[in-house]
C-alpha positions, -999 to 999 in steps of 0.1 A, spaced: -61 -547 130 -43 -572 152 -11 -566 132 -14 -529 139 -20 -535 176 11 -557 178 31 -531 161 20 -504 186 30 -527 214 64 -532 199 69 -494 197 59 -489 233 82 -516 245 111 -502 225 109 -470 246 124 -489 275 159 -501 279 167 -537 273 188 -559 296 225 -551 293 240 -569 263 270 -583 281 293 -593 308 327 -608 309 340 -637 330 320 -666 343 291 -677 364 286 -708 385 264 -738 376 258 -765 402 254 -798 383 222 -818 390 218 -855 386 214 -866 350 229 -834 335 257 -837 309 281 -811 295 260 -810 264 227 -804 281 242 -777 303 257 -760 272 222 -760 256 207 -746 288 230 -716 288 232 -711 250 270 -717 249 290 -743 232 304 -775 247 339 -763 238 334 -730 256 326 -747 288 354 -773 285 379 -746 278 369 -726 308 370 -756 332 406 -768 328 403 -787 361 380 -813 346 395 -848 347 381 -853 311 364 -827 288 332 -847 288 330 -857 325 308 -839 350 295 -852 383 263 -846 403 267 -817 428 300 -804 413 306 -768 405 311 -758 369 320 -725 353 298 -711 326 309 -683 303 289 -651 307 274 -634 277 297 -616 254 294 -579 245 279 -586 211 252 -610 222 217 -608 236 199 -635 257 162 -639 249 138 -631 277 102 -639 282 80 -618 259 108 -611 234 103 -614 197 129 -613 169 113 -581 156 115 -564 190 152 -574 195 161 -565 159 144 -531 161 162 -522 194 196 -527 176 184 -510 144 185 -542 125 160 -558 102 145 -591 113 162 -608 83 196 -595 92 193 -608 128 179 -641 116 207 -645 91 234 -638 117 220 -665 139 209 -690 112 173 -688 122 149 -702 96 117 -695 114 117 -658 124 86 -664 146 103 -690 168 129 -681 194 134 -696 228 137 -680 263 174 -682 272 186 -685 236 218 -665 230 217 -643 199 247 -629 181 243 -592 173 262 -583 140 291 -561 150 287 -534 123 253 -524 136 256 -530 173 243 -501 194 239 -497 231 201 -499 239 205 -470 264 235 -449 253 248 -425 280 255 -388 273 286 -386 251 315 -371 271 341 -348 255 360 -365 227 394 -358 242 388 -379 273 364 -405 261 365 -440 247 339 -461 228 337 -497 238 345 -522 210 340 -559 207 364 -578 230 370 -549 253 372 -552 291 377 -525 317 410 -541 325 421 -540 289 410 -503 285 426 -493 317 460 -506 305 457 -489 272 447 -456 288 472 -456 317 446 -458 344 430 -484 367 399 -505 366 388 -488 399 392 -453 385 374 -462 353 345 -477 372 343 -447 396 342 -419 370 317 -439 349 295 -450 378 299 -486 369 286 -509 396 295 -543 379 330 -541 364 322 -573 343 295 -555 323 301 -533 292 282 -524 261 295 -522 226 292 -486 216 292 -475 253 309 -442 259 334 -442 287 349 -412 304 387 -417 307 402 -403 339 436 -387 340 465 -413 338 475 -427 372 510 -415 379 532 -442 394 556 -431 421 592 -438 410 610 -465 430 640 -453 450 659 -482 434 653 -509 408 632 -537 421 631 -571 405 596 -585 400 583 -616 418 584 -637 386 621 -626 381 630 -635 417 613 -669 414 634 -677 383 666 -666 400 660 -685 433 642 -716 421 651 -736 453 640 -709 477 610 -690 462 579 -709 451 546 -701 433 535 -737 427 548 -772 425 567 -788 397 552 -813 372 516 -819 362 501 -838 391 465 -833 401 475 -820 435 464 -788 454 478 -771 484 452 -749 502 467 -720 521 452 -695 546 466 -662 554 463 -635 582 449 -657 609 441 -672 633 407 -657 637 384 -669 665 353 -669 643 365 -682 609 395 -704 616 376 -729 637 350 -733 610 377 -738 584 394 -764 605 360 -782 610 356 -784 572 391 -796 565 386 -823 592 353 -834 576 370 -838 542 403 -852 555 422 -823 539 454 -809 553 463 -773 547 490 -747 554 482 -716 576 505 -686 573 497 -669 606 504 -634 620 524 -633 653 501 -608 668 470 -629 661 487 -661 672 496 -645 706 459 -635 710 446 -670 700 471 -696 713 445 -724 714 438 -721 677 475 -722 669 478 -754 688 447 -769 672 460 -762 637 492 -782 644 475 -809 664 451 -816 635 480 -822 611 482 -789 594 514 -769 588 521 -734 601 541 -707 583 553 -672 592 533 -643 579 550 -616 601 538 -599 632 518 -570 619 515 -576 581 538 -548 567 551 -546 531 585 -561 537 600 -542 508 593 -509 526 606 -516 561 642 -512 573 662 -542 581 657 -538 619 619 -538 615 621 -566 590 640 -589 615 617 -580 644 586 -589 623 601 -623 615 618 -633 647 589 -623 670 565 -643 649 589 -673 647 593 -672 685 556 -672 693 550 -701 670 578 -721 686 566 -712 721 531 -724 713 539 -755 692 575 -765 699 581 -761 662 603 -736 644 587 -729 610 608 -729 578 581 -714 556 572 -678 551 547 -659 530 555 -622 527 524 -600 532 509 -591 498 534 -616 483 558 -586 482 595 -591 486 627 -576 472 661 -593 464 678 -580 496 651 -593 519 647 -626 500 684 -633 504 681 -626 541 653 -651 543 674 -676 526 702 -670 551 676 -677 579 668 -711 563 633 -699 551 615 -710 520 593 -682 506 559 -694 495 536 -673 473 507 -687 452 496 -696 417 458 -694 423 443 -663 441 407 -667 453 406 -629 459 383 -637 489 394 -606 508 377 -585 480 350 -607 465 331 -617 496 305 -639 478 307 -677 474 302 -678 437 328 -651 430 354 -669 451 347 -702 433 350 -685 399 383 -668 409 396 -701 421 384 -726 394 393 -704 364 430 -708 372 433 -742 389 454 -766 368 481 -789 384 503 -787 415 488 -753 424 491 -733 456 457 -717 463 455 -685 484 426 -680 509 423 -660 540 409 -671 574 411 -635 586 414 -600 572 411 -564 583 392 -554 614 355 -563 611 359 -579 576 338 -611 573 355 -642 558 323 -662 560 321 -665 522 355 -682 522 343 -707 548 311 -714 528 330 -718 495 353 -745 508 330 -776 507 320 -771 471 356 -764 461 370 -794 479 342 -818 467 345 -807 431 382 -811 430 381 -845 446 355 -856 421 380 -847 394 409 -867 408 427 -840 428 444 -847 461 453 -822 488 487 -817 504 504 -792 526 528 -768 509 559 -787 521 545 -820 507 537 -804 474 571 -788 470 591 -816 487 607 -793 512 610 -792 550 581 -775 569 602 -768 600 638 -760 609 
């Protein structure tokens, strides 16, 4: 009788959708006293090697410190994480597997014993989406396979992640299901360039002494940079944090905002930070004529010199965008062009954990990290402010030092 009752309960439960199978990317874990990489890996149901591989900034693969930030792999598309109330029978049935098939795939000897938080592998040949959507027409659809990401699919189909997410009503672009049917929007047509444009990576290779993405060598050094300021709300908070941790940074400021906040420009310099040119109004420098180009640079250069007595020799093009003609003009003006090797994407991902994931996943050695102390009208950069203490503390624990861009690259900051 009890067996039949349990079976009926299972049938009722199976009428409801399970938690999404998967996500891509990483999540944040904040290390507590006494934790080790091994115990953390056990907690999340991932391997020691998976965590070590994702956290390339660690001073040693087996070293973690109390209060540091650690990246943890998110569940993969062919996995399921056990929740309270789950049984192996319930999970197997939802994927049209037998209990023995699921147990064998996960080397489970006792089919009545699974743990909350345990990560189960779902055999690929039988994986199904627990809640499959309506199948779209075959000529503009795609079925998600193991290893797929929206980015990978968008490249293959000639569209963008944003368009894919929009037409499929996907809220979290990190989550997909194996077997999920996606509607593929029409290919995005790129506007032809009026003339051939060299890529940033090509220009960096051509102008190695004038255009930089990061420092040379393999030192555990970081240059923090902040664009689009100064901002009366966020720049003072950032300066307070940098002062607390004795970190010097580089601020690529806009002339129009410098003119509106002269006291902040002076404070940046007085506290030992370096200032660079980020144009007056943030245009795409590839698309403006030479007259506008010169006005954007010279007006910003002048306001910086008027406020600080210093004539900056560093420039960061808005969006990191530059062409060969404009780059050669910058060289003739004795500018060094500074882009970045690590993008926090803080202008888009305005959450502390997302900013930390974006940053830590690509930090290695002699990196230039891009942040913003200001952005568009009314856009909050508070998450950037709030992410900095954990980022700085974690990197210091793992032997990193912080330098201004000119120090990292061994170039002059001012003319």
